[in-house]
C-alpha positions in Angstrom: -0.2 -0.3 0.2 2.7 2.2 0.9 4.9 1.7 -1.9 1.9 2.4 -4.4 1.7 6.2 -3.5 4.4 6.4 -5.7 2.0 6.0 -8.8 -0.5 9.1 -7.8 2.7 11.1 -7.7 3.4 11.1 -11.3 0.3 12.1 -12.6 0.4 15.9 -13.3 -0.9 18.5 -15.6 -0.3 21.9 -16.8 -1.9 25.2 -15.3 -5.7 24.7 -13.8 -7.2 26.8 -16.6 -6.1 26.6 -20.2 -3.7 29.1 -21.6 -4.0 31.2 -24.7 -1.3 30.3 -27.5 -0.2 33.0 -28.3 0.2 35.0 -25.1 0.2 32.2 -22.8 -2.3 34.0 -20.5 -5.3 32.0 -18.5 -8.7 31.4 -19.6 -11.6 31.2 -18.3 -11.8 27.3 -19.3 -10.8 25.1 -16.9 -7.9 22.0 -17.6 -10.0 19.0 -18.2 -7.2 17.0 -16.2 -7.4 18.9 -13.1 -9.6 17.0 -10.7 -7.8 13.7 -11.6 -4.7 16.0 -10.7 -6.1 17.1 -7.9 -7.7 13.6 -6.6 -4.1 12.3 -6.9 -2.9 14.9 -5.1 -4.4 13.9 -2.0 -4.6 10.0 -3.0 -0.9 9.6 -3.1 -0.9 10.8 1.0 -3.7 8.7 2.0 -1.9 5.4 0.3 1.5 6.8 2.1 0.2 7.4 5.4 -2.1 4.5 6.0 0.3 2.0 4.7 2.6 2.9 7.0 0.6 2.8 10.2 -0.8 -0.4 9.3 3.1 -1.9 8.9 3.8 -0.3 12.4 0.3 -0.8 13.7 0.7 -4.0 13.2 4.4 -4.4 15.1 3.5 -2.2 17.9 0.3 -4.2 18.7 2.2 -7.3 18.7 4.9 -5.9 20.8 2.0 -4.7 23.4 0.8 -8.4 23.7 3.7 -9.7 24.7 4.0 -7.0 27.3 0.6 -7.5 28.7 1.6 -11.4 29.3 4.9 -10.3 30.9 3.0 -8.0 33.4 0.2 -10.3 34.0 3.1 -13.0 34.9 4.8 -10.8 37.1 1.6 -10.1 39.1 0.9 -13.6 39.0 -2.9 -12.4 37.5 -4.5 -14.9 34.9 -5.0 -12.9 31.4 -6.4 -13.8 28.1 -5.2 -12.4 24.9 -7.0 -12.8 21.8 -6.8 -11.7 18.6 -9.5 -9.4 18.9 -7.4 -7.6 21.5 -4.3 -7.1 18.9 -7.1 -6.0 16.2 -8.8 -3.2 18.2 -4.8 -1.6 18.3 -4.9 -1.6 15.0 -8.3 -0.3 14.2 -7.5 2.6 17.0 -4.5 4.1 14.9 -6.0 3.5 11.8 -9.0 6.0 13.1 -6.8 8.2 14.2 -5.2 8.9 11.1 -8.3 8.0 8.8 -9.8 11.2 10.9 -6.8 13.6 10.4 -6.6 12.9 6.9 -10.2 12.9 6.3 -10.3 16.4 7.9 -7.1 17.6 5.6 -9.6 16.3 2.8 -12.9 18.0 3.7 -11.4 21.2 5.4 -8.3 22.8 2.4 -7.4 19.4 0.8 -4.0 19.5 -1.8 -4.7 21.0 -5.2 -2.7 21.4 -8.3 -0.7 24.6 -8.4 1.1 25.4 -11.0 3.6 28.9 -10.6 5.9 30.5 -13.1 9.2 30.7 -11.8 11.1 32.3 -15.0 9.8 35.2 -17.7 11.0 37.0 -20.2 11.3 40.7 -20.1 8.2 41.2 -22.0 6.3 39.1 -19.5 5.6 35.9 -21.6 6.5 32.6 -18.9 9.2 31.0 -20.2 9.9 28.3 -17.2 7.3 27.0 -14.3 6.9 24.7 -12.2 3.9 22.5 -10.9 3.4 21.3 -7.3 0.0 19.5 -4.4 0.1 22.5 -2.1 -3.0 23.8 0.6 -3.1 26.5 2.9 -3.3 24.4 5.8 -1.1 21.5 4.5 1.1 22.9 7.7 -1.0 22.1 10.4 -2.3 18.9 9.0 0.9 17.6 8.3 2.3 18.5 11.6 -0.5 16.6 13.6 0.3 13.3 10.9 4.0 13.9 11.3 3.7 14.0 15.6 1.2 11.1 15.4 3.7 8.8 13.6 6.7 9.7 15.5 4.5 9.3 18.5 3.9 5.6 17.6 7.8 5.0 16.4 8.8 6.4 19.9 6.4 4.3 21.9 7.3 1.3 19.7 11.2 1.9 20.9 10.1 2.0 24.3 7.8 -1.5 24.3 11.0 -2.9 22.3 13.2 -2.0 25.0 11.1 -3.1 28.0 10.5 -6.6 25.9 14.1 -6.6 24.9 14.6 -10.2 27.0 11.9 -11.4 25.4 13.0 -14.0 22.6 13.0 -12.9 19.3 10.5 -15.5 18.1 7.6 -13.5 20.1 8.2 -10.1 19.5 11.3 -9.0 17.0 12.1 -6.5 19.4 15.5 -6.0 17.7 14.8 -5.7 13.9 11.8 -3.8 15.4 14.2 -1.6 17.0 16.4 -1.7 13.5 13.3 -0.6 11.5 12.0 2.2 13.6 16.0 3.2 13.9 16.2 3.5 9.8 12.4 5.1 9.3 14.3 8.0 11.5 17.3 8.1 9.6 15.2 8.0 5.9 13.4 11.0 7.4 16.1 12.7 8.9 18.1 12.7 5.7 15.0 13.4 3.1 13.9 16.3 5.0 17.0 18.6 4.1 17.1 17.2 0.5 13.3 18.2 -0.2 14.4 21.6 1.2 16.8 21.8 -1.2 15.0 20.6 -3.8 11.9 22.7 -3.5 12.4 24.3 -6.7 13.4 21.3 -8.7 10.3 19.3 -9.4 11.8 16.5 -11.3 14.4 16.3 -7.8 11.8 16.9 -5.7 9.7 13.8 -7.3 12.6 11.3 -7.2 13.0 12.3 -3.5 9.5 11.6 -2.6 9.5 8.7 -4.4 12.2 7.1 -2.7 11.7 8.0 0.6 8.4 6.2 0.4 9.9 3.2 -1.4 12.9 3.0 1.6 10.4 3.3 4.4 8.2 0.4 3.1 11.1 -1.8 1.6 13.3 -1.1 4.5 10.6 -2.1 7.4 9.1 -5.1 5.3 13.0 -6.4 4.8 14.2 -5.9 8.4 11.0 -8.0 10.1 9.9 -10.2 7.5 13.5 -11.2 6.0 15.0 -13.0 9.5 11.2 -14.7 9.9 11.4 -16.0 6.3 15.5 -17.2 7.0 14.5 -18.5 9.7 11.4 -21.0 8.5 13.3 -22.0 5.3 17.2 -21.7 6.1 17.5 -22.2 9.3 19.0 -25.6 10.3 19.7 -25.2 14.1 17.7 -27.8 15.1 14.0 -27.8 16.6 12.6 -24.8 17.4 11.9 -24.6 21.5 7.6 -24.3 21.8 5.7 -20.8 22.6 5.1 -22.0 26.2 9.2 -22.8 26.7 9.9 -19.3 25.3 7.5 -17.3 27.2 8.8 -18.7 30.3 11.9 -18.7 29.8 11.5 -14.4 28.9 9.8 -14.4 32.5 12.5 -16.0 34.3 14.8 -13.8 32.4 13.0 -10.6 33.1 13.1 -11.1 36.5 16.6 -12.0 36.7 17.5 -8.6 38.1 15.3 -9.1 41.5 15.8 -11.0 44.6 16.4 -14.5 44.9 13.3 -15.3 47.0 11.4 -13.9 43.5 13.4 -15.6 41.2 11.8 -18.5 43.2 8.4 -17.7 43.2 9.3 -16.9 39.6 10.3 -19.9 38.8 7.2 -21.9 39.7 4.8 -20.0 37.3 2.7 -22.1 35.5 2.2 -21.3 31.9 -1.0 -22.9 30.4 -3.2 -22.9 26.9 -0.7 -21.4 24.6 -0.8 -23.0 21.4 1.8 -23.5 18.8 0.1 -21.4 16.3 0.2 -18.4 19.0 -3.0 -16.9 18.2 -4.3 -17.0 21.5 -2.4 -16.7 24.3 -3.3 -16.5 28.0 -1.3 -16.8 31.5 
């Protein structure tokens, strides 16, 4: 979904109104392609943002599930984590992103604008540049950026507190690597976009590469190790989910007193299926 946002970026046209062939002055007739281009201005944003939040909300929900299990085990409470609990996190984040995007779409959507950047002495336009913009794009962009950065930061925090959980259960190490790579891409692309703001071709290239790299980096770092482990790892039989959780509980409590360690060593984990769809302690 995220990478498909590159396709609407390729849609562009001339001015919003047809130009007089001799004077290049705008006429009262609207460009027939302007409706499609205006729609593409918001379409790429919808695809990029929703693709991003689907990827990270799924990872976020998985780490949150492991955290709930560990918290319940430390207090000796029985808890059940179902698919519904995981989906609720994803739906909540999608709704938040969707509300901001829909508000942007209704209040002040991005619209195609082409401006003359170079004119002859007699005022005849020689060069122009087109882009998607709106008066409130900064406010809505900051809102989306703050929400997504908050998701990334909290995902880092959850990865840190569940760092002792085996990778088979939480992929905390790879999620951390994906989040750090995302921050690096965004930090590097910001100054480049500012420098290339008056160069449409360079700006399009940077936008396309940012969207592509965000999608491929996260997918490779999270899915790649899974693919390798299940298809090429010949290290022997993998421990069951029950064993992995029990080991992580004892490891995470290793810094407490010996009495606490003895008590936690007797934690009983039951009802954990190998498919890891529903977990409870």
